[in-house]
C-alpha positions in Angstrom: -101.6 251.3 109.8 -99.7 250.3 106.8 -100.3 251.2 103.2 -101.4 248.4 101.2 -102.3 248.1 97.4 -104.8 246.1 95.8 -104.4 247.1 92.3 -103.1 244.2 90.5 -101.9 246.5 87.7 -99.5 248.3 89.7 -98.7 245.2 91.8 -97.9 243.3 88.1 -95.7 246.5 87.4 -93.9 246.6 90.4 -93.3 242.7 90.1 -92.0 243.4 86.5 -89.6 246.0 87.2 -88.3 244.2 90.2 -87.5 241.1 88.2 -85.7 242.7 85.1 -83.5 245.4 86.8 -80.8 242.5 87.7 -81.2 241.0 84.5 -80.9 244.5 82.9 -77.5 245.5 85.1 -76.4 241.8 84.0 -76.6 242.1 80.1 -75.1 245.9 80.8 -72.2 244.5 82.8 -71.7 241.7 80.3 -71.4 243.8 77.2 -68.9 246.6 78.7 -66.9 243.3 80.1 -66.7 242.4 75.8 -66.2 246.3 74.9 -64.3 247.4 78.1 -60.8 247.9 75.9 -62.1 250.4 73.7 -64.6 252.4 75.8 -64.4 255.7 77.4 -63.6 255.7 81.1 -66.5 257.2 82.4 -68.3 254.1 80.3 -66.0 251.7 82.3 -67.1 253.5 85.8 -70.8 251.6 85.0 -69.3 248.8 86.1 -68.9 249.4 89.8 -72.1 251.2 90.1 -74.0 247.9 88.1 -72.7 246.0 90.9 -74.1 248.5 93.4 -77.2 248.4 91.8 -77.1 244.3 92.2 -76.4 244.5 95.8 -80.6 245.6 95.8 -82.7 247.9 96.0 -83.0 250.6 99.3 -86.6 250.2 99.1 -87.6 246.8 98.6 -85.0 243.9 99.7 -87.3 241.1 98.8 -90.3 241.1 96.8 -92.1 238.3 98.8 -91.0 235.9 101.2 -90.2 233.1 99.1 -87.4 235.4 97.9 -85.7 235.3 101.3 -85.0 231.4 100.5 -82.6 232.7 97.4 -79.3 234.2 99.2 -77.8 231.2 98.0 -78.4 232.2 94.6 -77.4 235.8 95.2 -74.2 235.0 96.9 -73.6 233.2 93.6 -74.7 236.3 91.7 -72.1 237.9 94.3 -69.0 235.9 93.0 -69.8 236.1 89.5 -70.7 239.8 88.9 -67.9 241.5 91.0 -65.6 238.7 88.6 -67.0 240.7 85.4 -67.0 244.3 87.2 -63.1 243.6 88.5 -62.1 242.5 84.9 -63.8 245.4 83.3 -61.6 247.7 86.1 -58.6 245.9 85.6 -58.2 245.9 81.6 -58.5 249.1 81.2 -56.0 252.1 81.4 -57.0 254.5 83.7 -54.6 258.2 83.6 -57.2 259.4 85.4 -56.0 258.4 89.1 -59.3 260.3 90.5 -61.7 258.8 88.5 -60.2 255.1 89.0 -60.0 255.9 92.8 -63.6 257.3 92.5 -64.7 253.4 90.9 -62.7 251.9 93.0 -64.5 252.9 95.9 -67.4 252.6 94.2 -66.7 248.8 93.3 -66.3 247.8 96.8 -69.5 249.9 97.7 -71.3 247.6 95.5 -69.6 244.2 97.1 -70.2 245.7 100.4 -74.0 246.1 99.3 -74.4 243.0 97.6 -72.8 241.3 101.1 -75.1 243.0 103.1 -78.3 242.4 100.9 -77.5 238.0 101.4 -77.1 238.6 105.3 -80.0 240.4 105.0 -81.9 236.9 103.1 -80.0 235.0 105.3 -80.8 236.2 108.4 -85.0 236.0 107.3 -84.4 232.1 106.9 -85.1 231.1 110.6 -82.6 228.2 111.9 -83.5 226.3 115.3 -81.2 225.4 117.7 -80.0 221.7 118.4 -81.9 222.1 122.0 -85.0 223.1 120.3 -85.1 219.9 118.2 -84.3 217.9 121.0 -87.2 219.6 123.4 -89.8 218.9 120.5 -88.7 215.4 120.0 -88.4 214.3 123.5 -92.0 215.7 124.1 -93.6 213.6 120.9 -91.5 210.7 122.0 -93.3 211.1 125.7 -96.5 211.4 124.5 -96.1 208.4 121.7 -95.1 206.6 124.9 -98.4 207.8 126.8 -102.2 206.9 126.9 -103.7 206.9 123.2 -106.7 208.6 124.7 -104.0 211.8 125.3 -103.3 211.7 121.4 -105.7 214.5 120.7 -103.1 217.3 122.0 -103.0 218.4 118.8 -106.5 219.9 119.0 -105.4 222.0 121.6 -103.3 225.3 121.8 -102.6 225.9 125.3 -105.8 225.0 127.0 -104.0 221.5 128.3 -101.1 223.0 129.9 -103.1 225.7 131.3 -106.3 223.6 132.5 -105.0 224.6 136.3 -104.8 227.8 135.4 -108.4 229.2 134.6 -107.5 232.5 133.7 -104.7 231.8 131.5 -106.8 229.0 129.7 -109.7 231.8 129.4 -107.4 234.3 127.3 -106.4 231.9 125.3 -110.1 230.8 125.0 -111.2 234.1 124.3 -108.7 235.0 121.6 -108.4 232.9 117.3 -104.5 231.7 117.2 -102.7 234.8 116.6 -103.8 236.5 119.3 -102.9 234.0 121.4 -99.5 233.9 120.2 -98.9 237.6 120.4 -100.4 237.6 124.2 -97.9 234.6 125.0 -95.1 236.0 122.8 -95.5 239.3 124.6 -95.7 237.6 127.8 -92.9 235.5 127.6 -90.5 238.6 127.1 -91.6 239.8 129.8 -91.2 237.1 132.0 -87.5 236.9 131.3 -87.0 240.5 131.5 -88.8 241.3 134.5 -88.4 237.9 136.7 -85.4 235.6 135.3 -82.6 237.0 133.6 -80.2 236.6 136.2 -81.1 233.2 137.1 -78.6 230.4 137.3 -77.5 228.4 133.7 -80.2 225.2 133.8 -82.9 227.8 134.4 -81.1 230.3 131.3 -80.7 227.2 129.3 -85.0 226.7 129.8 -85.8 229.9 129.0 -83.6 230.1 125.7 -85.5 227.0 124.3 -88.3 228.4 125.4 -88.0 232.2 123.8 -86.9 230.4 120.1 -89.8 228.6 120.3 -91.6 231.5 121.0 -89.8 233.5 118.1 -90.3 230.6 115.9 -94.2 230.3 116.0 -94.2 234.3 116.0 -92.1 233.8 112.5 -94.2 231.4 111.2 -97.5 233.2 111.9 -96.5 236.6 111.3 -94.0 236.1 108.4 -94.9 233.2 107.1 -98.7 234.1 107.5 -99.6 230.6 108.8 -103.3 230.6 109.8 -103.1 234.3 109.6 -106.3 235.7 109.2 -106.7 239.4 107.3 -108.4 240.7 110.2 -105.5 239.2 112.6 -102.6 241.3 110.5 -102.9 244.6 112.5 -102.5 242.9 115.7 -98.6 242.7 115.6 -98.1 246.3 114.7 -101.0 247.0 117.2 -99.0 245.0 119.8 -95.9 247.2 119.1 -98.2 250.5 118.9 -99.2 249.3 123.1 -95.5 248.8 124.2 -94.3 252.4 122.2 -96.8 254.2 124.0 -95.4 252.6 127.7 -92.4 253.8 127.3 -89.5 251.9 129.1 -92.2 249.0 129.7 -91.6 246.6 130.2 -88.0 246.1 130.5 -86.2 248.5 132.4 -89.4 249.5 134.8 -91.3 245.8 134.4 -92.0 245.8 138.5 -93.4 249.6 138.4 -95.9 249.1 135.4 -96.7 245.5 136.0 -99.7 246.9 138.6 -100.8 249.5 136.5 -101.5 247.5 133.0 -102.9 244.7 135.2 -105.3 247.1 136.6 -105.8 248.1 133.3 -106.8 243.9 132.4 -109.8 243.9 134.6 -111.7 246.7 132.8 -111.2 243.7 129.5 -114.2 241.7 129.6 -114.0 239.0 126.8 -117.8 237.5 126.6 -117.4 234.0 125.1 -119.2 230.8 125.7 -116.7 228.7 127.7 -116.3 225.1 127.6 -117.7 222.8 130.8 -114.8 220.5 130.1 -111.3 222.2 129.7 -110.3 219.2 127.9 -112.5 220.1 125.1 -111.0 222.3 122.3 -113.4 225.0 121.7 -114.5 225.5 117.9 -114.0 227.8 115.0 -117.5 229.1 115.3 -116.8 230.7 118.9 -113.9 231.9 117.7 -115.1 233.7 114.6 -117.3 235.4 116.8 -115.6 236.4 119.6 -112.7 237.8 116.8 -113.7 241.6 116.5 -113.7 242.0 119.8 -111.0 240.4 120.4 -108.9 242.5 118.0 -110.5 245.4 120.0 -108.9 244.6 123.5 -105.1 245.2 123.8 -102.9 242.5 124.1 -100.3 244.0 126.6 -102.9 243.9 129.6 -103.8 240.0 128.7 -100.1 239.5 128.7 -99.5 241.0 132.3 -102.7 238.8 133.3 -100.8 235.9 132.2 -97.3 237.5 133.8 -99.1 237.8 136.8 -100.7 234.6 137.0 -97.1 233.0 136.7 -95.5 235.3 138.9 -95.8 233.0 142.2 -94.4 230.2 140.6 -90.8 229.2 140.9 -88.2 229.8 137.9 -88.4 226.3 137.1 -91.9 225.7 137.2 -92.8 229.2 135.3 -90.8 228.2 132.7 -91.9 224.4 132.1 -95.3 225.8 132.0 -94.1 228.6 128.9 -92.4 225.6 127.3 -95.6 223.4 127.3 -97.7 226.6 126.0 -95.6 227.0 123.4 -95.2 223.0 122.4 -98.6 222.5 122.4 -99.3 225.6 119.9 -96.5 224.0 117.3 -98.4 221.0 117.2 -101.4 222.7 117.0 -100.2 224.7 113.8 -97.7 222.0 112.2 -101.0 219.9 110.8 -102.5 223.6 109.5 -99.9 225.1 107.5 -101.3 223.7 104.8 -99.7 221.4 102.4 -98.8 224.2 99.6 -96.8 225.9 102.7 -94.8 222.7 103.5 -94.4 221.6 99.6 -92.9 225.3 99.0 -90.1 224.6 101.7 -88.6 221.2 100.6 -85.9 222.3 98.2 -84.7 224.1 100.9 -84.7 220.9 103.3 -87.9 222.1 104.8 -89.2 224.0 107.0 -88.4 222.9 110.8 -92.8 222.6 111.1 -92.6 220.6 108.2 -90.1 217.8 110.1 -92.7 218.5 113.3 -96.0 217.3 111.4 -94.0 214.4 110.3 -92.4 213.6 113.3 -96.2 213.6 114.2 -97.4 211.7 111.8 -94.9 208.6 112.4 -94.8 208.6 116.0 -98.6 208.6 116.6 -100.0 209.8 114.8 -100.8 212.6 116.4 -103.0 214.4 114.2 -106.3 216.9 114.8 -109.4 215.3 113.3 -110.5 216.3 109.4 -112.9 219.0 110.6 -110.7 220.3 113.7 
């Protein structure tokens, strides 16, 4: 379990130190630029050292997830501060060659570390492919041209796609959204590595888009905390622990371990009132009642049950179903991210899910009832 501090004073001090560290370094670097010509060489050695410091702290890359969107600001900082540090070094007269060599090495280390910081922040900003955009847009257009009685799909998170498969539908009904996402993400990876990784290009492209959508929804829920309750935050770490305890499962020895995991899954029973009609969304009260029990049920056996249900399908049918479930979850999440989440990302062009929400409003509207 990750350690967590609720002390506001300590949190404020860490925040203050995080924000002031760069400001202090920039001030000192500017001071060195003004007085470099008359300063001692050891004092000039601080210029590349401060550049190394500006490259980021080893223990904390970003104070919050919103800092990940500031990679452009850090890129500008790299250009300006590296120029200042290079200027300080260049105008000094170096008689000690060893100190000069150490300074140059420190300067290069600072640049590389700064680039590493920018790369880390950039990678944490999720970018979707054109194939995924076309998949989502095509689905919304198809729904818009269909029967208006089916426009309530944003009230479901996979139940419509799974209405013919009782076992898989029950697994989604019996868990809250974060747990369902974790189960289906695990099942998606199991299907890819266990069955279909070596299939033809058409199927591989379909897998790629489905896995990308799976990863994106995982990013929204477990990275951006979209619809993530405090009681659900341990699901991700618990699932990673399950997989680690399973050793090489699920990738190298998928087939051998699948039967054992499916047998373990049969011991898991989640008692929840099931809807008489799979087209009726499960209520929030039912999800709340089942929340504690869902947390105690391992994700991996339930994911294996999902994979086992899809084992008899062709690769095309299997990945069509996986894509449909993930699309349904995306349309379920989009109206429920909260206005604050969408507003925070407008400055960078908006999150992909924000564009999805706008399309849902324009092409439908495909929005759930206010109390759903």
